ROMIVO-110589 format. One line per field, with one value per atom (N, C-alpha, C): x, y, z; residue in one letter; residue number from 0; chain. Coordinates in steps of 0.02 Angstrom, whole numbers, plus 50000, padded with zeros to 5 digits. Example, Ala and Ser with C-alpha at 12.3 -4.5 7.8 and 13.67 -1.06 7.14 Angstrom:
px	c(50660 50615 50660 50642 50684 50645)
py	c(49716 49775 49835 49888 49947 50002)
pz	c(50390 50390 50390 50354 50357 50394)
code	c(a a a s s s)
pos	c(0 0 0 1 1 1)
unit	c(A A A A A A)
//
This chain:
px	c(48534 48604 48613 48566 48572 48564 48520 48511 48576 48613 48678 48727 48726 48770 48755 48689 48670 48687 48679 48695 48770 48812 48885 48903 48870 48884 48865 48806 48784 48833 48857 48906 48970 48992 49054 49043 48984 48969 48968 48935 48933 49003 49044 49112 49152 49145 49182 49160 49095 49072 49097 49102 49129 49201 49239 49310 49320 49276 49282 49259 49202 49171 49195 49225 49239 49313 49326 49395 49413 49478 49499 49544 49546 49590 49626 49690 49725 49707 49726 49712 49745 49807 49843 49806 49782 49745 49678 49645 49582 49594 49647 49663 49675 49714 49729 49666 49625 49563 49516 49512 49469 49492 49557 49584 49577 49575 49566 49493 49448 49376 49346 49378 49355 49306 49286 49238 49169 49121 49052 49011 49026 48989 49026 49006 49039 48985 48996 48950 48989 48967 48995 48952 48981 48944 48962 48911 48921 48923 48969 48973 48989 48942 48952 48959 49014 49026 49074 49092 49141 49109 49144 49121 49174 49151 49195 49178 49226 49214 49211 49153 49144 49135 49170 49164 49140 49102 49082 49123 49156 49198 49160 49185 49154 49159 49204 49210 49154 49116 49061 49078 49136 49155 49150 49139 49139 49203 49227 49288 49283 49317 49321 49389 49391 49455 49491 49554 49593 49648 49675 49733 49792 49841 49896 49934 49950 49991 49955 49891 49851 49789 49755 49691 49634 49651 49600 49566 49500 49464 49485 49491 49506 49442 49444 49385 49393 49340 49339 49291 49316 49273 49229 49253 49217 49201 49137 49121 49146 49157 49182 49251 49292 49359 49352 49306 49295 49269 49223 49197 49251 49295 49350 49395 49410 49452 49419 49355 49319 49318 49306 49305 49373 49426 49494 49509 49478 49487 49443 49397 49352 49289 49279 49218 49168 49128 49086 49012 48993 48925 48927 48884 48883 48822 48824 48768 48791 48742 48754 48717 48748 48714 48727 48678 48687 48642 48622 48578 48612 48677 48713 48753 48731 48767 48744 48792 48778 48822 48797 48839 48869 48834 48859 48917 48929 48983 49049 49051 49114 49170 49227 49285 49309 49319 49344 49420 49450 49523 49552 49608 49641 49671 49659 49684 49758 49779 49849 49879 49893 49921 49989 50024 50090 50084 50026 50017 50024 50001 50008 50081 50121 50193 50225 50206 50234 50216 50154 50133 50171 50182 50220 50291 50322 50390 50391 50340 50337 50332 50292 50285 50351 50384 50449 50500 50500 50547 50532 50468 50450 50472 50465 50488 50563 50600 50673 50693 50659 50674 50663 50609 50595 50650 50671 50724 50789 50806 50868 50869 50814 50810 50818 50790 50797 50870 50905 50975 51018 51004 51040 51027 50965 50949 50985 50988 51023 51097 51127 51198 51212 51168 51177 51170 51122 51114 51176 51204 51266 51323 51328 51383 51375 51313 51301 51307 51311 51316 51383 51383 51446 51492 51464 51504 51530 51518 51541 51616 51643 51715 51734 51777 51797 51862 51869 51931 51962 52027 52060 52071 52082 52095 52156 52208 52270 52259 52221 52207 52165 52117 52076 52119 52163 52208 52254 52280 52325 52287 52225 52184 52170 52151 52137 52200 52256 52319 52336 52325 52339 52292 52229 52182 52202 52220 52242 52303 52351 52412 52395 52350 52331 52297 52254 52221 52271 52317 52368 52411 52427 52467 52429 52363 52322 52316 52316 52305 52370 52428 52491 52497 52475 52480 52426 52379 52322 52323 52381 52385 52367 52327 52304 52347)
py	c(48818 48816 48846 48830 48857 48933 48959 49032 49066 49036 49063 49062 49007 49000 49055 49066 49117 49187 49197 49261 49276 49226 49234 49245 49207 49213 49283 49307 49374 49426 49418 49465 49465 49405 49402 49435 49426 49457 49532 49557 49629 49656 49620 49641 49643 49591 49588 49645 49660 49714 49782 49791 49854 49862 49809 49815 49829 49804 49816 49887 49908 49971 50030 50019 50073 50091 50156 50180 50173 50175 50173 50232 50252 50305 50278 50290 50275 50329 50318 50368 50434 50431 50493 50530 50492 50523 50552 50515 50540 50604 50605 50664 50724 50714 50769 50792 50745 50763 50800 50778 50811 50883 50892 50959 51005 50977 51017 51032 51005 51016 50972 50917 50875 50820 50818 50766 50797 50766 50790 50754 50690 50653 50590 50561 50501 50454 50389 50338 50283 50266 50208 50149 50106 50054 49986 49948 49881 49830 49782 49725 49664 49619 49562 49586 49568 49589 49648 49678 49732 49797 49852 49917 49948 49979 50013 50087 50128 50199 50214 50239 50258 50333 50366 50438 50454 50508 50536 50600 50604 50662 50715 50775 50830 50819 50774 50757 50709 50684 50640 50566 50549 50479 50458 50393 50365 50326 50323 50286 50255 50199 50167 50181 50189 50194 50128 50130 50069 50063 50003 49991 50033 50044 50090 50071 50009 49989 49942 49955 49909 49946 49916 49944 49905 49860 49821 49866 49865 49908 49894 49947 49941 49924 49870 49846 49860 49886 49899 49850 49810 49764 49802 49860 49901 49968 49985 50048 50109 50103 50160 50181 50132 50148 50189 50169 50206 50276 50282 50348 50393 50365 50405 50430 50388 50408 50464 50456 50509 50574 50569 50629 50664 50625 50654 50689 50665 50696 50758 50769 50826 50809 50745 50723 50703 50752 50740 50730 50736 50724 50672 50621 50569 50525 50469 50423 50353 50312 50241 50200 50146 50097 50029 50003 49939 49885 49896 49849 49780 49778 49714 49695 49720 49705 49638 49595 49530 49525 49546 49546 49478 49425 49358 49338 49376 49360 49392 49422 49454 49403 49423 49378 49364 49299 49281 49275 49280 49277 49347 49351 49415 49437 49498 49524 49540 49564 49585 49551 49485 49452 49479 49510 49539 49598 49630 49686 49665 49604 49580 49574 49548 49541 49610 49655 49723 49758 49750 49783 49754 49688 49657 49684 49690 49717 49790 49828 49898 49905 49862 49864 49843 49793 49772 49829 49861 49917 49974 49988 50042 50025 49962 49940 49947 49927 49934 50007 50048 50120 50151 50132 50158 50137 50073 50049 50087 50094 50128 50200 50235 50305 50311 50263 50263 50252 50206 50194 50256 50290 50351 50404 50413 50463 50447 50383 50363 50379 50365 50380 50455 50495 50568 50593 50565 50586 50569 50510 50491 50537 50554 50598 50668 50691 50758 50762 50704 50703 50733 50785 50816 50768 50715 50667 50610 50614 50560 50557 50496 50487 50467 50507 50496 50458 50414 50376 50401 50417 50445 50390 50412 50366 50323 50354 50318 50264 50281 50232 50174 50189 50136 50090 50118 50077 50033 50062 50024 49967 49980 49928 49871 49887 49834 49797 49831 49798 49747 49765 49720 49659 49670 49614 49566 49595 49553 49512 49544 49509 49451 49463 49410 49352 49367 49315 49275 49310 49276 49230 49253 49214 49150 49157 49099 49049 49071 49026 48994 49015 48988 48913 48891 48820 48777 48808 48770 48769 48774 48771 48701 48697 48633 48611)
pz	c(49560 49541 49472 49426 49359 49359 49402 49405 49424 49471 49492 49433 49395 49337 49287 49272 49224 49249 49314 49344 49336 49350 49343 49270 49225 49153 49129 49150 49131 49156 49218 49246 49206 49183 49143 49075 49045 48980 48988 49040 49053 49062 49103 49115 49050 49009 48946 48900 48898 48855 48880 48946 48972 48951 48956 48939 48865 48822 48751 48734 48761 48742 48783 48841 48888 48887 48887 48896 48969 48984 49054 49068 49130 49155 49217 49222 49284 49335 49397 49449 49432 49408 49389 49333 49284 49229 49253 49297 49325 49365 49404 49444 49398 49345 49298 49263 49241 49206 49253 49315 49364 49377 49388 49401 49341 49281 49221 49207 49249 49240 49186 49171 49116 49136 49199 49221 49226 49191 49191 49245 49258 49307 49328 49384 49410 49436 49423 49447 49482 49542 49576 49555 49514 49479 49508 49527 49555 49499 49508 49462 49505 49511 49555 49627 49658 49727 49732 49675 49675 49650 49661 49638 49593 49540 49492 49491 49474 49466 49392 49371 49301 49297 49252 49244 49174 49170 49105 49096 49039 49026 48987 48987 48950 48874 48853 48782 48760 48808 48791 48795 48820 48827 48899 48909 48976 48985 49046 49061 49131 49139 49204 49235 49300 49335 49329 49306 49295 49346 49350 49393 49367 49409 49393 49329 49320 49263 49216 49206 49166 49142 49095 49074 49106 49152 49187 49239 49242 49289 49361 49399 49471 49508 49545 49581 49656 49685 49756 49788 49836 49872 49921 49944 49992 49958 49950 49917 49954 50019 50058 50033 50015 49988 49924 49881 49818 49833 49881 49898 49928 49969 49997 49942 49893 49838 49798 49783 49746 49786 49850 49893 49892 49897 49895 49829 49776 49710 49701 49747 49741 49702 49687 49653 49706 49729 49787 49771 49708 49687 49632 49638 49588 49595 49560 49559 49580 49598 49612 49559 49539 49496 49527 49563 49597 49566 49503 49469 49463 49455 49446 49508 49566 49628 49655 49670 49700 49762 49820 49880 49897 49879 49895 49849 49796 49750 49770 49828 49850 49852 49829 49827 49898 49912 49978 49979 49920 49917 49925 49956 49964 49898 49879 49816 49822 49880 49889 49951 49948 50008 50026 49978 49993 50041 50047 50092 50165 50182 50251 50269 50223 50235 50241 50197 50198 50263 50286 50348 50408 50408 50462 50464 50405 50402 50424 50406 50425 50501 50533 50606 50640 50611 50639 50633 50575 50564 50611 50622 50669 50739 50759 50826 50833 50781 50782 50784 50745 50743 50812 50845 50912 50960 50958 51001 50987 50922 50903 50927 50917 50940 51015 51052 51125 51145 51110 51124 51109 51054 51037 51089 51109 51161 51226 51244 51305 51299 51242 51232 51235 51206 51208 51279 51316 51386 51427 51415 51451 51432 51369 51347 51375 51383 51409 51485 51518 51591 51611 51655 51675 51715 51742 51780 51737 51670 51625 51627 51628 51626 51555 51525 51456 51454 51404 51395 51331 51334 51275 51222 51161 51105 51120 51146 51161 51214 51267 51320 51292 51248 51218 51176 51134 51092 51135 51189 51233 51267 51289 51321 51273 51211 51162 51142 51137 51121 51175 51239 51294 51291 51275 51269 51212 51154 51097 51116 51150 51170 51217 51264 51312 51276 51228 51189 51148 51116 51076 51121 51180 51227 51247 51259 51278 51222 51159 51103 51078 51101 51077 51091 51147 51164 51133 51099 51070 50994 50963 50889 50866 50814 50789 50732)
code	c(x x x x x x x x x x x x x x x x x x x x x x x x x x x x x x x x x x x x x x x x x x x x x x x x x x x x x x x x x x x x x x x x x x x x x x x x x x x x x x x x x x x x x x x x x x x x x x x x x x x x x x x x x x x x x x x x x x x x x x x x x x x x x x x x x x x x x x x x x x x x x x x x x x x x x x x x x x x x x x x x x x x x x x x x x x x x x x x x x x x x x x x x x x x x x x x x x x x x x x x x x x x x x x x x x x x x x x x x x x x x x x x x x x x x x x x x x x x x x x x x x x x x x x x x x x x x x x x x x x x x x x x x x x x x x x x x x x x x x x x x x x x x x x x x x x x x x x x x x x x x x x x x x x x x x x x x x x x x x x x x x x x x x x x x x x x x x x x x x x x x x x x x x x x x x x x x x x x x x x x x x x x x x x x x x x x x x x x x x x x x x x x x x x x x x x x x x x x x x x x x x x x x x x x x x x x x x x x x x x x x x x x x x x x x x x x x x x x x x x x x x x x x x x x x x x x x x x x x x x x x x x x x x x x x x x x x x x x x x x x x x x x x x x x x x x x x x x x x x x x x x x x x x x x x x x x x x x x x x x x x x x x x x x x x)
pos	c(0 0 0 1 1 1 2 2 2 3 3 3 4 4 4 5 5 5 6 6 6 7 7 7 8 8 8 9 9 9 10 10 10 11 11 11 12 12 12 13 13 13 14 14 14 15 15 15 16 16 16 17 17 17 18 18 18 19 19 19 20 20 20 21 21 21 22 22 22 23 23 23 24 24 24 25 25 25 26 26 26 27 27 27 28 28 28 29 29 29 30 30 30 31 31 31 32 32 32 33 33 33 34 34 34 35 35 35 36 36 36 37 37 37 38 38 38 39 39 39 40 40 40 41 41 41 42 42 42 43 43 43 44 44 44 45 45 45 46 46 46 47 47 47 48 48 48 49 49 49 50 50 50 51 51 51 52 52 52 53 53 53 54 54 54 55 55 55 56 56 56 57 57 57 58 58 58 59 59 59 60 60 60 61 61 61 62 62 62 63 63 63 64 64 64 65 65 65 66 66 66 67 67 67 68 68 68 69 69 69 70 70 70 71 71 71 72 72 72 73 73 73 74 74 74 75 75 75 76 76 76 77 77 77 78 78 78 79 79 79 80 80 80 81 81 81 82 82 82 83 83 83 84 84 84 85 85 85 86 86 86 87 87 87 88 88 88 89 89 89 90 90 90 91 91 91 92 92 92 93 93 93 94 94 94 95 95 95 96 96 96 97 97 97 98 98 98 99 99 99 100 100 100 101 101 101 102 102 102 103 103 103 104 104 104 105 105 105 106 106 106 107 107 107 108 108 108 109 109 109 110 110 110 111 111 111 112 112 112 113 113 113 114 114 114 115 115 115 116 116 116 117 117 117 118 118 118 119 119 119 120 120 120 121 121 121 122 122 122 123 123 123 124 124 124 125 125 125 126 126 126 127 127 127 128 128 128 129 129 129 130 130 130 131 131 131 132 132 132 133 133 133 134 134 134 135 135 135 136 136 136 137 137 137 138 138 138 139 139 139 140 140 140 141 141 141 142 142 142 143 143 143 144 144 144 145 145 145 146 146 146 147 147 147 148 148 148 149 149 149 150 150 150 151 151 151 152 152 152 153 153 153 154 154 154 155 155 155 156 156 156 157 157 157 158 158 158 159 159 159 160 160 160 161 161 161 162 162 162 163 163 163 164 164 164 165 165 165 166 166 166 167 167 167 168 168 168 169 169 169 170 170 170 171 171 171 172 172 172 173 173 173 174 174 174 175 175 175)
unit	c(A A A A A A A A A A A A A A A A A A A A A A A A A A A A A A A A A A A A A A A A A A A A A A A A A A A A A A A A A A A A A A A A A A A A A A A A A A A A A A A A A A A A A A A A A A A A A A A A A A A A A A A A A A A A A A A A A A A A A A A A A A A A A A A A A A A A A A A A A A A A A A A A A A A A A A A A A A A A A A A A A A A A A A A A A A A A A A A A A A A A A A A A A A A A A A A A A A A A A A A A A A A A A A A A A A A A A A A A A A A A A A A A A A A A A A A A A A A A A A A A A A A A A A A A A A A A A A A A A A A A A A A A A A A A A A A A A A A A A A A A A A A A A A A A A A A A A A A A A A A A A A A A A A A A A A A A A A A A A A A A A A A A A A A A A A A A A A A A A A A A A A A A A A A A A A A A A A A A A A A A A A A A A A A A A A A A A A A A A A A A A A A A A A A A A A A A A A A A A A A A A A A A A A A A A A A A A A A A A A A A A A A A A A A A A A A A A A A A A A A A A A A A A A A A A A A A A A A A A A A A A A A A A A A A A A A A A A A A A A A A A A A A A A A A A A A A A A A A A A A A A A A A A A A A A A A A A A A A A A A A A A A A A A A A)
//
């Protein structure tokens, strides 16, 4: 049990020292630096159960990929996600540093529980959109049918006026 405590403490000290000594780049900054040719090397670095992206710049500084609106390092629970991001940026050659990897330390809590709600809403919206488009297509098909019977504006107004009058007549005896 004590070994686990010391392992977690060591991981926290390493993490704290990285945050103090290491610069950070947001994804937008990393993309710009990469396109400008300013990246010398990249390392997928394990810390506990997470993976961080560390880059070496041509200026001689190292930086960690940070969250979009923070200087806190962006952590990947799945290294494949980090590799996909690096590949999309055109950073296809790099190194691994798994010296501080502890697979059993993976976080069991969801980092973004709001994503489940957002995905559910997106699926509901897609279902409604599909239904709505089908209804519109059906209406257009009916309108394009040469046998469609059209009702004039005047006839529609007269029909509704007659319905309103009938309803008013029925409610006259039921005033409260």
